[in-house]
N, C-alpha and C positions, 0 to 999 in steps of 0.2 A: 504494500500500500504506500501511497505517497508520504504518509506520516510515520513510516517505519524509520526510526533513527533518533538522533539527538541534535539539539541546538546548543551551541557553546558560545557564550558571550562573556564579557569581562565586566566586572564592577570594581570601582575604586573608591576608597575612602581618603579623600585629600587631606582631611584634618588629621587623621591618625597615620597617614602615609603608608597605606597598604592596598593591594589589589587581590582579587580572586577570580578564578575561572568558575563560571556558573554553568552547570550542565542541566539542560531541560529535556524532558521527554517530548519529542516532536508531536506526538499525538495529544498531549495535554500541556502545552507551554505555560498555562496559567496556574498549574498545580505547583506544589512545593518542588524545588530543584531535586534532581536525582543525586547530584553531588555539588559541593562547594569546595574548591581547592585553593587554599591560600598560596599565593605566589611569593617567591623569595624576594622579589623587588616590586615596587609599584610601577605599573606601566603607564605610558603616556595616554591621555584621554583622546588623542588623535589617531590611535592605532586603528588600522583597517583590517578587514578579513574578507574571505571569499569562500564559496562553496566548492568542494572538490569531490568527485566520485571516489569510492574506496579503491578502485583499481589504480588511481594515480598517486595514492599515498604510499 
């Protein structure tokens, strides 16, 4: 199905100087995240991303 998979986005807390990757179920993106992964460094708020099929990863 089209919604089989995950959406990954980034969230940053500029006040406390940290970022995390937030993993969402593509079938239920408004549900609680599947995972929240604290990153070792805060990432820039101007970071861009793209979709890529599994075969290219």
